[in-house]
N, CA, C and O atoms as a GROMACS GRO file, in nm:
protein
  268
    1UNK      N    1  20.110  11.674  -5.070
    1UNK     CA    2  20.121  11.710  -5.212
    1UNK      C    3  20.265  11.741  -5.250
    1UNK      O    4  20.314  11.696  -5.354
    2UNK      N    5  20.333  11.817  -5.167
    2UNK     CA    6  20.468  11.860  -5.200
    2UNK      C    7  20.562  11.742  -5.226
    2UNK      O    8  20.654  11.753  -5.307
    3UNK      N    9  20.540  11.631  -5.158
    3UNK     CA   10  20.629  11.514  -5.170
    3UNK      C   11  20.569  11.405  -5.258
    3UNK      O   12  20.620  11.293  -5.263
    4UNK      N   13  20.461  11.438  -5.327
    4UNK     CA   14  20.398  11.348  -5.424
    4UNK      C   15  20.344  11.221  -5.363
    4UNK      O   16  20.338  11.117  -5.429
    5UNK      N   17  20.304  11.228  -5.236
    5UNK     CA   18  20.244  11.111  -5.170
    5UNK      C   19  20.098  11.096  -5.209
    5UNK      O   20  20.029  11.193  -5.236
    6UNK      N   21  20.054  10.971  -5.212
    6UNK     CA   22  19.915  10.941  -5.248
    6UNK      C   23  19.863  10.834  -5.152
    6UNK      O   24  19.920  10.726  -5.142
    7UNK      N   25  19.754  10.866  -5.081
    7UNK     CA   26  19.695  10.768  -4.992
    7UNK      C   27  19.638  10.652  -5.074
    7UNK      O   28  19.561  10.674  -5.167
    8UNK      N   29  19.678  10.531  -5.039
    8UNK     CA   30  19.621  10.411  -5.099
    8UNK      C   31  19.520  10.348  -5.004
    8UNK      O   32  19.418  10.293  -5.047
    9UNK      N   33  19.550  10.355  -4.873
    9UNK     CA   34  19.462  10.298  -4.771
    9UNK      C   35  19.463  10.390  -4.650
    9UNK      O   36  19.569  10.434  -4.606
   10UNK      N   37  19.346  10.417  -4.598
   10UNK     CA   38  19.333  10.485  -4.469
   10UNK      C   39  19.233  10.405  -4.387
   10UNK      O   40  19.120  10.449  -4.362
   11UNK      N   41  19.275  10.290  -4.347
   11UNK     CA   42  19.198  10.192  -4.273
   11UNK      C   43  19.081  10.142  -4.356
   11UNK      O   44  19.094  10.129  -4.478
   12UNK      N   45  18.971  10.116  -4.296
   12UNK     CA   46  18.860  10.055  -4.365
   12UNK      C   47  18.840   9.914  -4.312
   12UNK      O   48  18.913   9.869  -4.224
   13UNK      N   49  18.742   9.847  -4.363
   13UNK     CA   50  18.710   9.712  -4.316
   13UNK      C   51  18.818   9.614  -4.361
   13UNK      O   52  18.862   9.617  -4.476
   14UNK      N   53  18.861   9.530  -4.270
   14UNK     CA   54  18.958   9.426  -4.304
   14UNK      C   55  18.941   9.308  -4.211
   14UNK      O   56  18.874   9.318  -4.108
   15UNK      N   57  19.001   9.196  -4.247
   15UNK     CA   58  18.991   9.074  -4.170
   15UNK      C   59  19.127   9.006  -4.165
   15UNK      O   60  19.186   8.978  -4.269
   16UNK      N   61  19.177   8.982  -4.046
   16UNK     CA   62  19.303   8.909  -4.032
   16UNK      C   63  19.271   8.762  -4.049
   16UNK      O   64  19.195   8.705  -3.970
   17UNK      N   65  19.327   8.700  -4.151
   17UNK     CA   66  19.298   8.559  -4.178
   17UNK      C   67  19.409   8.466  -4.133
   17UNK      O   68  19.390   8.345  -4.126
   18UNK      N   69  19.526   8.522  -4.101
   18UNK     CA   70  19.636   8.444  -4.045
   18UNK      C   71  19.718   8.534  -3.954
   18UNK      O   72  19.738   8.652  -3.984
   19UNK      N   73  19.764   8.481  -3.842
   19UNK     CA   74  19.850   8.556  -3.752
   19UNK      C   75  19.774   8.650  -3.660
   19UNK      O   76  19.652   8.643  -3.648
   20UNK      N   77  19.851   8.738  -3.596
   20UNK     CA   78  19.795   8.832  -3.498
   20UNK      C   79  19.758   8.964  -3.565
   20UNK      O   80  19.814   9.002  -3.668
   21UNK      N   81  19.664   9.032  -3.503
   21UNK     CA   82  19.623   9.164  -3.549
   21UNK      C   83  19.706   9.269  -3.475
   21UNK      O   84  19.662   9.324  -3.374
   22UNK      N   85  19.825   9.296  -3.524
   22UNK     CA   86  19.914   9.392  -3.461
   22UNK      C   87  19.893   9.534  -3.512
   22UNK      O   88  19.955   9.628  -3.462
   23UNK      N   89  19.807   9.551  -3.610
   23UNK     CA   90  19.789   9.681  -3.673
   23UNK      C   91  19.640   9.715  -3.678
   23UNK      O   92  19.576   9.695  -3.781
   24UNK      N   93  19.584   9.767  -3.567
   24UNK     CA   94  19.441   9.798  -3.568
   24UNK      C   95  19.403   9.915  -3.658
   24UNK      O   96  19.286   9.930  -3.693
   25UNK      N   97  19.500   9.998  -3.696
   25UNK     CA   98  19.474  10.107  -3.792
   25UNK      C   99  19.584  10.103  -3.895
   25UNK      O  100  19.702  10.103  -3.861
   26UNK      N  101  19.546  10.100  -4.021
   26UNK     CA  102  19.642  10.094  -4.131
   26UNK      C  103  19.629  10.217  -4.220
   26UNK      O  104  19.520  10.256  -4.259
   27UNK      N  105  19.743  10.275  -4.251
   27UNK     CA  106  19.750  10.383  -4.347
   27UNK      C  107  19.866  10.349  -4.441
   27UNK      O  108  19.978  10.326  -4.395
   28UNK      N  109  19.839  10.346  -4.569
   28UNK     CA  110  19.943  10.319  -4.669
   28UNK      C  111  19.949  10.438  -4.763
   28UNK      O  112  19.849  10.475  -4.826
   29UNK      N  113  20.068  10.497  -4.773
   29UNK     CA  114  20.091  10.611  -4.861
   29UNK      C  115  20.195  10.570  -4.964
   29UNK      O  116  20.301  10.519  -4.929
   30UNK      N  117  20.165  10.592  -5.089
   30UNK     CA  118  20.256  10.561  -5.199
   30UNK      C  119  20.332  10.687  -5.239
   30UNK      O  120  20.273  10.793  -5.258
   31UNK      N  121  20.463  10.674  -5.250
   31UNK     CA  122  20.548  10.782  -5.298
   31UNK      C  123  20.618  10.736  -5.426
   31UNK      O  124  20.636  10.616  -5.445
   32UNK      N  125  20.657  10.828  -5.512
   32UNK     CA  126  20.720  10.788  -5.638
   32UNK      C  127  20.854  10.716  -5.618
   32UNK      O  128  20.894  10.634  -5.700
   33UNK      N  129  20.925  10.748  -5.508
   33UNK     CA  130  21.052  10.682  -5.481
   33UNK      C  131  21.069  10.665  -5.330
   33UNK      O  132  21.004  10.733  -5.250
   34UNK      N  133  21.155  10.575  -5.294
   34UNK     CA  134  21.192  10.551  -5.155
   34UNK      C  135  21.252  10.678  -5.095
   34UNK      O  136  21.220  10.717  -4.982
   35UNK      N  137  21.338  10.742  -5.170
   35UNK     CA  138  21.404  10.864  -5.124
   35UNK      C  139  21.303  10.976  -5.098
   35UNK      O  140  21.318  11.053  -5.004
   36UNK      N  141  21.201  10.984  -5.182
   36UNK     CA  142  21.097  11.086  -5.166
   36UNK      C  143  21.018  11.063  -5.037
   36UNK      O  144  20.982  11.158  -4.967
   37UNK      N  145  20.992  10.937  -5.005
   37UNK     CA  146  20.922  10.903  -4.881
   37UNK      C  147  21.004  10.944  -4.760
   37UNK      O  148  20.951  11.000  -4.664
   38UNK      N  149  21.134  10.917  -4.764
   38UNK     CA  150  21.222  10.956  -4.653
   38UNK      C  151  21.230  11.108  -4.641
   38UNK      O  152  21.235  11.162  -4.531
   39UNK      N  153  21.232  11.174  -4.754
   39UNK     CA  154  21.234  11.321  -4.756
   39UNK      C  155  21.110  11.377  -4.687
   39UNK      O  156  21.119  11.470  -4.606
   40UNK      N  157  20.994  11.318  -4.718
   40UNK     CA  158  20.868  11.359  -4.654
   40UNK      C  159  20.874  11.334  -4.503
   40UNK      O  160  20.841  11.422  -4.424
   41UNK      N  161  20.917  11.213  -4.463
   41UNK     CA  162  20.916  11.177  -4.322
   41UNK      C  163  21.004  11.271  -4.239
   41UNK      O  164  20.969  11.304  -4.125
   42UNK      N  165  21.115  11.312  -4.293
   42UNK     CA  166  21.209  11.398  -4.220
   42UNK      C  167  21.187  11.548  -4.247
   42UNK      O  168  21.268  11.630  -4.205
   43UNK      N  169  21.080  11.582  -4.316
   43UNK     CA  170  21.057  11.721  -4.357
   43UNK      C  171  21.008  11.809  -4.242
   43UNK      O  172  20.951  11.761  -4.144
   44UNK      N  173  21.033  11.937  -4.256
   44UNK     CA  174  20.982  12.036  -4.161
   44UNK      C  175  20.829  12.040  -4.163
   44UNK      O  176  20.766  12.067  -4.061
   45UNK      N  177  20.769  12.012  -4.279
   45UNK     CA  178  20.624  12.016  -4.291
   45UNK      C  179  20.558  11.903  -4.211
   45UNK      O  180  20.453  11.924  -4.151
   46UNK      N  181  20.618  11.786  -4.210
   46UNK     CA  182  20.559  11.672  -4.140
   46UNK      C  183  20.591  11.672  -3.990
   46UNK      O  184  20.519  11.610  -3.912
   47UNK      N  185  20.696  11.739  -3.949
   47UNK     CA  186  20.742  11.736  -3.810
   47UNK      C  187  20.633  11.767  -3.709
   47UNK      O  188  20.619  11.691  -3.613
   48UNK      N  189  20.553  11.874  -3.723
   48UNK     CA  190  20.449  11.901  -3.622
   48UNK      C  191  20.346  11.789  -3.613
   48UNK      O  192  20.300  11.755  -3.504
   49UNK      N  193  20.309  11.732  -3.726
   49UNK     CA  194  20.212  11.622  -3.728
   49UNK      C  195  20.274  11.498  -3.664
   49UNK      O  196  20.210  11.429  -3.585
   50UNK      N  197  20.399  11.471  -3.699
   50UNK     CA  198  20.469  11.355  -3.644
   50UNK      C  199  20.479  11.369  -3.492
   50UNK      O  200  20.457  11.271  -3.420
   51UNK      N  201  20.512  11.486  -3.442
   51UNK     CA  202  20.523  11.508  -3.298
   51UNK      C  203  20.390  11.480  -3.227
   51UNK      O  204  20.388  11.416  -3.122
   52UNK      N  205  20.281  11.528  -3.283
   52UNK     CA  206  20.148  11.503  -3.225
   52UNK      C  207  20.118  11.354  -3.225
   52UNK      O  208  20.072  11.300  -3.125
   53UNK      N  209  20.145  11.288  -3.337
   53UNK     CA  210  20.119  11.144  -3.349
   53UNK      C  211  20.200  11.066  -3.247
   53UNK      O  212  20.146  10.977  -3.181
   54UNK      N  213  20.327  11.097  -3.233
   54UNK     CA  214  20.414  11.024  -3.140
   54UNK      C  215  20.376  11.047  -2.994
   54UNK      O  216  20.394  10.957  -2.911
   55UNK      N  217  20.324  11.164  -2.962
   55UNK     CA  218  20.285  11.195  -2.825
   55UNK      C  219  20.150  11.134  -2.786
   55UNK      O  220  20.120  11.120  -2.668
   56UNK      N  221  20.069  11.099  -2.886
   56UNK     CA  222  19.933  11.056  -2.857
   56UNK      C  223  19.896  10.917  -2.906
   56UNK      O  224  19.780  10.877  -2.894
   57UNK      N  225  19.990  10.844  -2.959
   57UNK     CA  226  19.957  10.711  -3.008
   57UNK      C  227  20.080  10.621  -3.004
   57UNK      O  228  20.194  10.668  -2.993
   58UNK      N  229  20.054  10.493  -3.015
   58UNK     CA  230  20.161  10.396  -3.028
   58UNK      C  231  20.145  10.331  -3.165
   58UNK      O  232  20.033  10.309  -3.211
   59UNK      N  233  20.256  10.302  -3.230
   59UNK     CA  234  20.244  10.239  -3.360
   59UNK      C  235  20.378  10.226  -3.427
   59UNK      O  236  20.483  10.253  -3.369
   60UNK      N  237  20.372  10.184  -3.550
   60UNK     CA  238  20.491  10.166  -3.632
   60UNK      C  239  20.476  10.250  -3.758
   60UNK      O  240  20.366  10.267  -3.810
   61UNK      N  241  20.586  10.300  -3.805
   61UNK     CA  242  20.589  10.372  -3.932
   61UNK      C  243  20.701  10.305  -4.012
   61UNK      O  244  20.818  10.313  -3.974
   62UNK      N  245  20.665  10.242  -4.120
   62UNK     CA  246  20.761  10.163  -4.197
   62UNK      C  247  20.768  10.218  -4.339
   62UNK      O  248  20.665  10.232  -4.406
   63UNK      N  249  20.887  10.249  -4.385
   63UNK     CA  250  20.907  10.293  -4.523
   63UNK      C  251  20.977  10.178  -4.594
   63UNK      O  252  21.085  10.135  -4.553
   64UNK      N  253  20.916  10.130  -4.701
   64UNK     CA  254  20.965  10.011  -4.771
   64UNK      C  255  21.009  10.049  -4.912
   64UNK      O  256  20.935  10.114  -4.985
   65UNK      N  257  21.128  10.008  -4.947
   65UNK     CA  258  21.180  10.036  -5.080
   65UNK      C  259  21.136   9.927  -5.177
   65UNK      O  260  21.143   9.808  -5.147
   66UNK      N  261  21.092   9.970  -5.293
   66UNK     CA  262  21.065   9.875  -5.400
   66UNK      C  263  20.925   9.823  -5.412
   66UNK      O  264  20.902   9.729  -5.489
   67UNK      N  265  20.832   9.879  -5.340
   67UNK     CA  266  20.693   9.831  -5.353
   67UNK      C  267  20.614   9.934  -5.430
   67UNK      O  268  20.494   9.914  -5.453
   0.00000   0.00000   0.00000
């Protein structure tokens, strides 16, 4: 809430119709700006969650500007 993020996708049913399935779990969060997303990712509030995620899973976290 503090960083104005909004979940758009938290997995769900999907079908890969071309290419490889490199992302078995998808989470898409929309932020009002690219800078706000980076602020959230590097925040003290997200750090404990990020540490748990990094210690217990493999994956990618991509922040994209302009979408």
